[in-house]
N, C-alpha and C positions, 0 to 999 in steps of 0.2 A: 344197216349192217347185215341183216339177215335176208337171205333169199327165201323163196316160197318152199319151205322144207316140211310143212305140215307140223302139227302140234308136237309130236314126239321128236321130230328133227330139231325144232326150235329149242325144246327143253334140253336136248342133248348138247346144244351149243351154249345155251345160257348158263347152265349150272357151273361148268368149269370157269366160264368168264366171270360170273359173280364171285366165285370162290377166289379167283386170282386177284380181282380188284379189292375185295375186303381184306384179304391176307396182307396186302401191301399198305393198308391205311395205318398211319401212326396213331397213337392214343388221342392226341389233341385235335385231330381232324374230325370232321363230321360229315356223315352221309345225309344230306338234306332231303333228297328225294331220289327215287329210282323209278323211271317210267320206261316200259318196254325194254330196250337194250341200252338205255342211256343212264348214266349216273351223274348227279349234281353233287359235287363235293366242295367243302369249305375248309380252308387251312389257316392257321394262325400267322404263317409267313409265306411269302412268295417262293422263297428257296425250298421250303418244305413241300410246296405244291409241285415244283419242278422235280425234286428228288423222288417224290411218290409217283408222279406221272411217268417218270423214266423207269422206275421199278416195275410199274404195271405194264408198260410197253415192252420192256425186255422179257418179262415173264410170259407175256402173250406171244412174243416172237418165238420163244423156246417151245411153247405149247404148239404153235402152228407148224414148226419144223417136225415135231413128233407125231402130230395128228393132221396130216395134209387133207384128210377127208372132212374135217370139221374146223377149217381155218377160221380165226376170229380177227377180221380186219378192222380193228378198233382205232378210232381217231381221237385226238385229245387237244384241248385248247385251254389256255389259262389267261385270266384277266383279273385285275384287282381294282377295287373302287367301293364307294359307298353303296349300300343296297338296303332295302327295307324287307323285313320278314313279314309276310302276309299269308295267313292260312297255312302256316308251317313251311312255306317256301320263300326263297329270296327272290326279289324282283328289283330291277334297276338296270342302268346302262351297262355295268360290267357283266351282268348275267346275259344280256342281249348280245353284246359283242362276242363273248365266249361261245355262245350258241351258234352265232353266224359263222365264226371261224371254224367250228367243227365241220360245217358243211363244205368248207374249202380245203380242209386238210386231206392228206393222203394217209392210208393205213399205216399205223405205227409212228406217224409224225406228231411232234408236240409243237404247237404254235403258241406264241406268247404275245399278247397285245401290249401296246406301249405303256399302259398303266402299271402292269406287273413288271415289265422290262425295266422301268425306271427304278423300281425297288431292288432290282437285281444288279444294277449298274456297277456297284462297288464290290459285288460278290464274285470273286474270281473262281469260285468252285462251281459256278453255274454259267459257263460261257454261252453266249447267244449268237446266232448267225443272223445278220440283218437281211431281211427279205424285201425291204422297201415299204412304201405306202400302198395300202390296198383300199379299194372302195368296198365298204361293207354295206349290205342292204339295210336301209333304215337307220343308218348312223353316219357320222362324219367319216372322212378318210382316217384310217387307222394304220399306224406304223406297226408292222408285224415282224416278229423275230422267230427264229426256229431254235428250240432247245434240244430236239432230237430229229435226226433225218428219218424219212420214211423207211419202212421195211423194204427189202428187195422184193421185186415182183416174182411171179412164178418162174420167169425165165432167168432170174438171177440179177437183173438190172435194177437200179434204184430209181424210183420215180422222182421227178424234179421238184414236186410241190410241197405241200402243207400239213391238229390235235383236238381232247375232249373237254373238259370244261373245268375248271373253276376258281373261284374268288378267294381272297385271303384278307383277313383282318390284319392290321399291323399297327405299329406305334407311330404317332405323328409328333414331330419334335420341334416345337417352337421355342424361340428365345425372346424375352421381352426385356427392355431396358431403356433408361433415359440417358441423356447426354451429360447430366450433372450428377450430383450426389442425390440418391433417392431419398425422399422424405418418408417419415413414418406413415404419413397419410397415404402416400402412393402405394406403399407396401401393403397396407390394409386393404386398399381397393383391389390390388392384384389378387390377393388371396381370396377376397370375397367373390370376384368374378371367376376364379378358378373353380371354386366350389359350385357356383351356379352353372358352369358349363362342363362339369365333369372332368376338369383338369386335375392332374396330380403334380404338385410341386416336388421336384426331385433334387433340386440343388439351387444355390445362388452363387453368383460370382461377381464381385464388385457391385455394379449397379444393375445387374441382370438377373432374371429369374429363368430357370430351366423348368419346363413342365411337359408332361406327356398327355395325350388324348387318344381315345379310341377311334375317333374319326377326324379327318382333316377339316371338315366344316365346323366342328366344335372348336378347333384351335383358332380358325379364322374369326368366328363370331366372338370368341373370348377376347382375341386381340383387338377387335373393333370396340368392344365394350370397355376394355381397359383404357384404350387410347382416348375415347370420348369422355369417360368419367374423369380420368386423371387430368386431362386438359381443362375440363370445366371446373373441377373442384380444387385442383392443386396448382394449375397453371403450368404444368410441365408437359412437353411433347415427348412421347415415347416412340420407340420404333420396334418392330417385330420381324423376326425371320422364321419361316415355317418350312420344314421339310418332312417328308414321310419316308420311313425306311426301317429296316430291322435294327433293333438296338441290342446291346449287350449289357448285362448286369455285372459290373466290376466292383468288388469290395462294397457291395450294397448300393452302388450308384449306377444309374443308367449311363452307358458310354457307347463308344463305337463311332464309325464313320458318319452315321446319320446325325449324331450329336454335333460333330465337327462341322458338317455341311450346314446345319441349322444356324450355328453360330456365325459362320462365314457369310451366310446370306443376310443375317441381321446386321453385320458389320457394313454391308453395302447400302443399308437403308438410310434415308434421311429422316428428319423430324416428322413424325406422324405417319410414316410409311408402314405398310404391312406388305412385306415381300415374301414370295413363295417360290419354290423350285418348280421346274417343268413337271416333275413327278406329281406334285400336289395338284397342279392345273389339270393334268391328265386324269387324275382320280375324280375330279369334280366336273367332268364334261356334262353339260345340261343342267348344272346347278345354278343358284341365284346370284352368281358373282360375275364381275367383269374383270378380265385379266389384260393388263397392258404390258407389252414386252419391254423389258429394260435391257435387252441384248444379251448375248453370251458373255460370260464373265469367268475369269480365272480365279478360283477360290484358293487362298493360301493353304497349302498342305493337302489339297484335294486333287486327284488326277483329272486331266482333261478340262475343257471349259463347260460351264453349266449355264443353261438358259434360266434367267430370272424374270419374274413377273410381279408387277404391283397389282394388288387385288383390291377391288372396291365392291360395294353392294350393287 
């Protein structure tokens, strides 16, 4: 971002830049690290990441208009997925994808990779422009979207291309249920496995359990453990549907479109199936799972068609 300005020149640029970025951060976000002129930020939701990135980009555009001698051509990129905290920093596929996208972005542009875009699919407040599939160095092809267009160049034209970084934790919404009346024994197993895998039981409906997890892999592993134990110990085949998205708390219960989608995916499962949405699959790129496409499906009460996958170890 910075040209060879000398130490004083660099500080003159960095100080307002850092002030603008930190002023835009909401309370629940986290500045994970800051190296050179780059920030690595983590947010609880994808929509909050986009809103904050947009606020930063807009503030920097205003700053650049007022101070053309010290322009701040900042780029931004957002991806969501599981990552590991190591030595105070996050590492993982989502971090790598976001970092590579920054290099492809134009000043002021916010790029969103497909993992984060999947979490924003039902959020009409954050419209995304489809930029197609890009080849990212060291990664699979990534479907890229644009949340904010690049700033106009010095001659007033808008560049045709591509933002800074970073990841978001979210809630992962599985539903578990069997095809008949659940026995007391199966309910005991479900609750035991939820505790072991960090799941939180938020509701029951008929023969189904609703639970949330902090990571999609925990939801999948819990579904596998429930399925295998209940089949072996009770003789019942259960099915599970898992989706990752932003949830709402309504009257003390978790609700919202993510819950509806998880339930609709479960409805399409057969005995013993663990089905997930494309969003979950994208968040677990490089993980220890195999995903088998079940084709696009129209989910009752949910806009558009959704790609569904059966997951196995």
